[in-house]
C-alpha positions in Angstrom: 11.4 22.9 -80.8 8.8 25.3 -81.5 10.1 25.5 -84.9 9.9 22.3 -86.1 7.7 22.1 -89.3 8.1 18.5 -90.5 7.8 15.4 -88.2 8.1 12.0 -90.0 8.4 8.9 -88.0 6.9 6.3 -90.1 7.4 2.7 -89.7 8.7 2.8 -86.2 7.7 0.6 -83.2 6.5 3.7 -81.2 3.9 2.7 -79.0 2.9 6.3 -77.9 3.4 9.9 -78.8 4.3 12.1 -75.9 1.7 14.8 -74.5 4.5 17.4 -75.4 3.8 16.9 -79.1 1.1 19.6 -78.7 3.9 22.2 -78.0 4.9 22.2 -81.6 2.8 24.9 -82.7 4.8 25.3 -85.8 4.4 21.7 -87.0 2.8 21.4 -90.4 3.4 18.0 -91.3 3.1 14.8 -89.1 3.8 11.3 -90.7 3.0 8.2 -88.7 2.5 5.8 -91.5 2.7 2.1 -90.6 3.3 2.9 -86.9 1.7 -0.6 -85.9 2.1 -0.3 -82.4 0.7 3.3 -82.1 -3.0 2.8 -80.9 -4.0 6.3 -79.8 -3.0 9.9 -80.2 -2.7 12.4 -77.1 -5.4 14.9 -76.7 -2.6 17.4 -77.0 -2.6 17.0 -80.7 -5.4 19.4 -80.9 -2.8 22.0 -80.1 -1.1 21.7 -83.6 -2.9 24.7 -85.1 -0.4 24.9 -87.9 -0.6 21.5 -89.2 -1.7 21.1 -92.6 -0.8 17.5 -93.4 -1.8 14.5 -91.3 -0.5 10.9 -92.5 -1.6 7.8 -90.6 -1.9 5.4 -93.5 -1.5 1.6 -92.3 -1.1 2.4 -88.8 -3.3 0.9 -86.1 -4.9 4.2 -84.6 -8.1 3.7 -83.3 -9.9 7.1 -84.0 -13.2 6.6 -82.3 -13.3 9.6 -80.1 -10.6 11.3 -81.9 -12.6 12.8 -84.5 -13.4 15.6 -82.3 -9.9 16.2 -81.7 -9.0 16.3 -85.6 -11.8 18.8 -86.2 -9.6 21.2 -84.0 -7.0 21.0 -86.8 -8.8 23.8 -88.7 -5.9 24.2 -91.3 -5.4 20.7 -92.1 -5.7 20.4 -95.9 -4.6 16.6 -96.2 -5.7 13.8 -94.0 -4.5 10.4 -95.1 -5.8 7.4 -93.3 -5.8 4.8 -95.8 -5.4 1.0 -94.8 -6.5 1.6 -91.3 -8.5 -1.5 -90.3 -9.8 0.5 -87.0 -12.1 3.0 -88.9 -15.4 1.7 -89.3 -17.1 5.0 -90.0 -15.9 8.8 -90.6 -17.7 11.3 -88.0 -19.6 14.0 -89.4 -17.3 16.4 -87.6 -14.9 15.8 -90.5 -17.2 18.5 -92.2 -15.7 21.4 -90.0 -12.3 21.0 -91.7 -13.2 23.8 -94.0 -9.6 23.7 -95.7 -9.5 20.2 -96.2 -8.8 19.2 -99.6 -7.3 15.6 -99.8 -9.0 12.9 -97.5 -7.6 9.4 -98.3 -9.6 6.6 -97.0 -8.4 3.8 -99.3 -8.0 0.1 -98.4 -10.0 0.5 -95.1 -11.3 -2.9 -94.9 -13.9 -2.0 -92.2 -15.0 1.3 -93.4 -18.9 1.1 -94.0 -20.1 4.5 -93.6 -19.2 8.0 -94.6 -21.0 11.1 -93.4 -23.7 12.9 -95.8 -21.9 16.3 -95.1 -18.6 14.9 -96.8 -19.7 16.4 -100.0 
């Protein structure tokens, strides 16, 4: 499935993504919105070098420790993490996403800090 470009599994009861998701080297869009039981991402996600858009809005992903993995997604242009109660701060490593154009953090009830390098 190396030619898969779009994976939209939003609103499911999925609890974990398989490690093999990192083998989807052509994946450009990953939609995980409202996956309430998904708590973490496999480390292999940093292998998604073609990923342009990541949507995790409304999910229960705990991104503590995952910001370093997200920074590996160097071509990411859209990162949507709205409504994620688990996010309390955004790591300064977000500044390494040089192509990032859209960062959505709306309705993050526990978000209290943004890094200085976000601008």
